[in-house]
N, C-alpha and C positions, 0 to 999 in steps of 0.2 A: 783508533786502535796504537795498541803500543807493538812497536818491533822491535826484533832483536837478529844481529847477524852474527853468526858465529863463523870466523873464520878457521879453517883446520888444516893442519899441515905438521909433518914431523917436525922434530926440532932442525932448525937451521935452512927451512925450506923457503922463507920469505914472510912468514906471516906479519913480522915486525914493518917489514918494508914496504909490503904492498900497503901498509894502514898509513906507517908515517910518510911514507915518501909520493904515495900516490891516492890514497883516498884522503885525508887531511886536506891537502891545499882544493880538495873538488866541492869542500861545505866550508872552507875559507878560515880553516885553522893549520897553525903552526909551531912546530917545536915540540915543547912538551903541552900547550893547550889540548883540552879535554874535552870541555865541555860546549853542547853546539846546539842550534836550532834552524832547522832551515837556512843551513849554512854560513851563518852568523854566530859570531862567539859570543858569548851572554856572561853574566858576572856567575861568582860561584855558589850564590847563595839557593839554598834547595828549591825555594820558591820560583825561581827564573831561570833554574836548568829545566832543557828538555831530552837533553841524548849527551850519553855519554862514550868515549872511544877510548878502547883499552887495546893497547899493541902488544903487550907480555901475556904470552899463555899462561892461563892459570897453573898451569902446571908449575911451571917455573918461577911463579909467585910464591911456590910452597903452600896453598892453602891448606888450613885444617878443614874448614866447613862450606862447601859451595853454598849452602842455603843460606848462612850467614852473610856470605859475600853477595849475592842475589838479592838478598834484604837490603843492602846498603843502597842499591840501584831500581827496585822495585815500582818506586814513586816515579821513574821516569818516561816517557814516551819511545825512546829510541836508545838502543845500545850495541855497540860494537865489540864484539872480545875475541879473544883468539885462544884455540886451545889444540893440543894433538890428537890426533886420530882415533876413535873405538877401535880398541885391539890392541895400539901400543901401550906399553909401559913404561909411564902411568900414563893415564888418560883421564881426564874429568868430562870428556866429551858430552856423555849419555846423560850424565847427573846433571851437569849444566844445562842441557837442551830439556830436561823435563821440568826442572825448578823453573826456569823462565816461563815456560808453557803455563806452569802453575801460578804464578804469578800475573799471568795475562796476556804474555807476548807472543806474538806472531813471531814463528823462530826459522830462520833462515840459513842454509851453510853454503860457505864459499870456501871451497877447495883449493888449495894451491899446493904447486911440487917445485924443488929444487932443480935449478939447471935450464931454466926457461929464458928465453927471451924478458927484456924490458919490459917491451910492448903486453906481455903476459899478465904481469903483476897490475899494469896501467889497466888492461881489459876486467881484469878481479876486481878492483878499485869501484870501476864503475859498476860493475854487477852488484858490490856493495851496496852503494847511491842507488840504485834501480832497485833493492829488496827492499831497502827503507821508504822508498818511494817520498824523499822528503821534499824535493825541487822539482 
């Protein structure tokens, strides 16, 4: 089963920190590495990629088409990405979730908030991993 986790939070709440500082090390990634499979880094070839991590929110990327963006990753088994919450302007959360589900992903949402202790973000990283169930 294909699984995706959307890390949701307002601008500056710690989405990237949760993903880069706490989640990536749980699956064996560091720095700018983004591709993973069961905690191991794989080559960049599409045939070998199983999962992908994107820490910058889709709104910050300035996407013109979420559908085209998802098409790029639709062949993967696991995807972790970030978005701003529904009701915030701009927010691509709803369309992102819908497009992922259309492509066969079971989608989970992990919400982060600013001003929390570091343990909060560590726990959220573990929640991402638990939702993917890859280990």
